[in-house]
C-alpha positions as CSV (number, residue, x, y, z in Angstrom):
1,X,-119.7,-22.8,124.2
2,X,-117.0,-20.9,126.5
3,X,-113.7,-22.4,127.5
4,X,-114.0,-21.1,130.9
5,X,-116.8,-20.8,133.4
6,X,-116.7,-18.6,136.6
7,X,-119.4,-19.7,139.1
8,X,-120.6,-17.5,141.3
9,X,-120.0,-18.5,145.1
10,X,-123.1,-19.6,146.9
11,X,-123.9,-20.5,150.6
12,X,-123.7,-23.9,151.4
13,X,-125.6,-24.0,154.6
14,X,-129.6,-24.2,154.6
15,X,-131.2,-21.8,154.9
16,X,-128.5,-19.4,154.1
17,X,-127.8,-16.6,156.3
18,X,-129.2,-12.8,155.3
19,X,-126.8,-10.9,153.3
20,X,-124.2,-13.8,153.1
21,X,-120.7,-13.0,152.1
22,X,-118.4,-16.1,152.7
23,X,-118.4,-19.6,154.1
24,X,-115.5,-20.4,156.2
25,X,-113.4,-23.7,156.1
26,X,-114.8,-26.3,158.5
27,X,-113.8,-26.0,162.2
28,X,-112.1,-29.5,161.8
29,X,-110.2,-28.6,158.4
30,X,-106.8,-26.9,158.1
31,X,-107.3,-23.2,158.1
32,X,-106.6,-20.9,155.3
33,X,-105.3,-17.7,157.2
34,X,-103.2,-17.1,160.2
35,X,-105.0,-17.4,163.4
36,X,-105.4,-14.1,165.3
37,X,-107.9,-12.7,168.0
38,X,-108.7,-9.3,168.6
39,X,-109.6,-9.8,172.2
40,X,-108.7,-12.6,174.7
41,X,-109.8,-12.9,178.0
42,X,-108.5,-16.4,179.3
43,X,-106.7,-19.2,177.5
44,X,-105.1,-22.4,178.9
45,X,-104.9,-26.1,178.0
46,X,-108.5,-26.7,178.8
47,X,-110.6,-23.7,177.8
48,X,-110.5,-20.2,176.0
49,X,-112.8,-17.2,176.6
50,X,-113.1,-14.6,174.1
51,X,-115.1,-11.3,175.0
52,X,-117.9,-10.2,172.6
53,X,-118.1,-6.4,173.4
54,X,-121.6,-4.8,172.4
55,X,-121.0,-2.3,169.7
56,X,-124.6,-1.2,168.9
57,X,-124.3,1.9,170.8
58,X,-122.1,4.9,171.1
59,X,-121.6,5.2,174.8
60,X,-120.1,8.6,175.3
61,X,-123.1,9.7,173.2
62,X,-125.4,8.0,175.8
63,X,-123.8,9.7,178.5
64,X,-123.8,13.1,176.7
65,X,-127.6,12.5,175.9
66,X,-128.5,11.7,179.5
67,X,-126.7,15.0,180.9
68,X,-128.5,17.1,178.1
69,X,-131.8,15.5,179.1
70,X,-131.1,16.5,182.8
71,X,-130.4,20.1,181.9
72,X,-133.4,20.4,179.8
73,X,-135.5,18.9,182.4
74,X,-134.0,21.6,185.1
75,X,-134.8,24.4,182.7
76,X,-138.4,23.3,182.1
77,X,-138.9,23.2,185.7
78,X,-137.2,26.5,186.4
79,X,-139.2,28.1,183.4
80,X,-142.5,26.8,184.7
81,X,-142.0,28.7,188.2
82,X,-140.8,31.7,186.3
83,X,-143.6,32.0,184.1
84,X,-146.3,31.4,186.9
85,X,-144.6,34.1,189.0
86,X,-147.1,37.1,189.2
87,X,-150.0,34.9,187.8
88,X,-153.1,33.1,189.8
89,X,-153.2,29.4,189.8
90,X,-150.4,26.8,189.5
91,X,-150.9,25.7,185.9
92,X,-147.5,26.5,184.5
93,X,-145.7,25.1,187.7
94,X,-147.9,21.9,187.1
95,X,-146.7,21.8,183.3
96,X,-143.1,22.6,184.3
97,X,-142.8,19.8,186.8
98,X,-144.6,17.5,184.4
99,X,-142.0,18.3,181.8
100,X,-139.2,17.9,184.3
101,X,-140.4,14.5,185.3
102,X,-140.5,13.1,181.6
103,X,-137.0,14.7,180.8
104,X,-135.5,13.4,184.0
105,X,-137.0,9.7,183.0
106,X,-135.4,10.0,179.6
107,X,-132.2,11.0,181.4
108,X,-132.3,7.9,183.8
109,X,-132.7,5.7,180.9
110,X,-129.6,7.1,179.4
111,X,-127.7,6.7,182.8
112,X,-128.9,3.0,183.3
113,X,-127.6,2.2,179.9
114,X,-124.1,3.7,180.4
115,X,-123.6,2.7,183.8
116,X,-125.4,-0.5,184.2
117,X,-126.1,-2.2,180.8
118,X,-123.9,-5.4,179.9
119,X,-121.6,-4.8,177.3
120,X,-119.7,-8.1,177.4
121,X,-121.4,-11.3,176.2
122,X,-118.5,-13.9,176.3
123,X,-117.9,-17.2,174.6
124,X,-115.9,-20.1,175.9
125,X,-114.3,-23.2,174.0
126,X,-113.6,-26.2,175.8
127,X,-111.3,-28.2,173.8
128,X,-111.4,-31.3,176.1
129,X,-115.0,-31.6,175.8
130,X,-115.0,-30.3,172.4
131,X,-117.9,-27.8,173.4
132,X,-118.7,-24.1,172.8
133,X,-120.7,-22.0,175.4
134,X,-122.4,-18.9,174.6
135,X,-123.1,-16.4,177.4
136,X,-126.0,-14.1,176.5
137,X,-128.1,-11.2,178.0
138,X,-131.8,-11.0,176.9
139,X,-132.4,-7.2,176.4
140,X,-135.2,-5.9,178.8
141,X,-137.9,-3.4,177.4
142,X,-137.4,-0.9,180.3
143,X,-134.0,0.3,181.4
144,X,-134.4,-0.5,185.1
145,X,-135.5,-4.3,184.7
146,X,-132.8,-6.8,185.2
147,X,-131.3,-8.3,182.2
148,X,-131.8,-12.2,182.5
149,X,-128.9,-14.3,181.4
150,X,-129.1,-17.3,179.2
151,X,-126.4,-19.8,178.3
152,X,-126.3,-22.1,175.6
153,X,-123.7,-25.0,174.7
154,X,-123.2,-26.7,171.3
155,X,-120.9,-29.7,170.2
156,X,-118.0,-27.7,168.4
157,X,-118.0,-30.2,165.6
158,X,-121.5,-29.1,164.4
159,X,-120.7,-25.5,164.2
160,X,-119.7,-23.8,160.8
161,X,-118.5,-20.3,160.1
162,X,-120.3,-17.6,158.1
163,X,-119.7,-14.2,157.3
164,X,-122.4,-11.7,156.4
165,X,-122.7,-8.1,156.1
166,X,-125.1,-6.0,158.2
167,X,-126.8,-2.9,156.7
168,X,-128.2,-1.7,159.9
169,X,-127.8,2.1,160.4
170,X,-126.3,2.0,163.6
171,X,-124.6,-1.5,163.4
172,X,-123.3,-1.9,160.1
173,X,-120.5,-4.0,159.0
174,X,-119.2,-7.4,158.5
175,X,-120.3,-10.0,161.2
176,X,-119.0,-13.6,161.9
177,X,-121.7,-16.1,163.0
178,X,-121.5,-19.6,164.4
179,X,-124.1,-21.6,162.6
180,X,-125.1,-24.9,164.3
181,X,-126.1,-27.7,162.0
182,X,-127.8,-30.9,162.5
183,X,-125.0,-33.6,162.8
184,X,-123.6,-34.8,159.3
185,X,-125.8,-32.2,157.6
186,X,-125.7,-28.5,156.3
187,X,-129.3,-27.9,157.9
188,X,-129.0,-24.9,160.3
189,X,-130.6,-25.2,163.6
190,X,-129.6,-22.0,165.1
191,X,-126.9,-19.1,164.9
192,X,-124.9,-17.0,167.3
193,X,-122.9,-14.0,166.7
194,X,-119.1,-14.3,167.4
195,X,-117.4,-11.1,166.2
196,X,-118.2,-8.0,164.1
197,X,-115.7,-5.7,162.2
198,X,-116.7,-2.4,160.5
199,X,-114.7,-2.3,157.3
200,X,-112.9,-5.7,156.7
201,X,-113.7,-9.6,156.7
202,X,-109.9,-10.4,157.2
203,X,-109.9,-10.1,161.0
204,X,-113.3,-12.3,161.1
205,X,-111.3,-14.8,159.1
206,X,-108.3,-14.8,161.3
207,X,-110.8,-15.2,164.4
208,X,-112.4,-18.2,162.9
209,X,-109.0,-19.6,162.3
210,X,-107.9,-19.1,165.8
211,X,-110.8,-20.8,167.4
212,X,-110.6,-23.6,165.0
213,X,-106.9,-24.3,165.5
214,X,-107.2,-24.1,169.1
215,X,-110.0,-26.7,169.1
216,X,-107.9,-28.9,166.9
217,X,-105.3,-28.9,169.9
218,X,-102.7,-27.1,167.9
219,X,-100.8,-24.2,169.4
220,X,-101.8,-20.8,169.0
221,X,-100.3,-17.3,170.2
222,X,-101.4,-15.8,173.2
223,X,-101.1,-12.2,172.2
224,X,-104.4,-10.6,170.8
225,X,-104.4,-7.4,168.6
226,X,-105.7,-5.5,171.4
227,X,-105.0,-5.9,175.3
228,X,-107.2,-5.0,178.2
229,X,-110.7,-3.8,177.8
230,X,-111.6,-0.6,175.7
231,X,-112.5,2.5,178.0
232,X,-115.7,2.9,176.1
233,X,-117.0,-0.2,177.9
234,X,-116.3,0.9,181.4
235,X,-118.0,0.9,183.8
236,X,-120.2,-2.4,183.2
237,X,-121.8,-5.0,184.8
238,X,-119.6,-8.0,185.7
239,X,-120.4,-11.4,184.0
240,X,-121.0,-14.1,186.1
241,X,-121.5,-17.7,184.9
242,X,-123.8,-19.9,186.8
243,X,-122.0,-22.4,189.1
244,X,-122.7,-25.5,187.0
245,X,-121.8,-24.0,183.7
246,X,-118.5,-22.5,185.3
247,X,-117.5,-25.7,186.3
248,X,-118.4,-27.5,183.2
249,X,-117.0,-25.0,180.7
250,X,-113.7,-24.7,182.5
251,X,-112.8,-28.3,183.2
252,X,-112.1,-31.5,181.4
253,X,-114.8,-34.3,181.7
């Protein structure tokens, strides 16, 4: 019989999150790492707002792709007219115009993504009400359709922190999720993304620690790691909370 046993850590929440890495301390317990945020929008004695920047897309690449599709579309149209020159009928002109339309449609898709796709889906924590509010966009299937907004709110005491690792080709890395459980249980009702990091869990642990310490009415620094907003995310659609949720999430009961 071995003198020592090393049990592998296992998820405590049911069902466990895919590609689970770590369960974080309860939001009501003392935190084990120094609190720190990467980004901060607003913080006062009543509420805290943290941005969640979209990282699934290389926005510079999207713009370059849209420009390339426009150039190809112009080239296809001009080629159709050039080839048709000296021939009877209008077959090549029609083909050229059709190709131009297809490439311009792809270019407009890229420009719509770059110029108008929402990229910041913030969360708010109201420590007077002990609630968390999640601002989400529902992705539209077509680029020119409006992205509907959904707002969810949960009691902070029912939220647990979990870290997993995403193996998605364009979105790989560590992810911090808030897992909402039924009161007094480890049974998960729903999950929402809080933050992502490409190569390290440490920043995610610090973010969870910051949110928990703030909601425990303890003092936290107002200096995040990054200031302002990254240029990669400009221009972008402005976020607007519905009036009733704006009042509730920023005021005391």
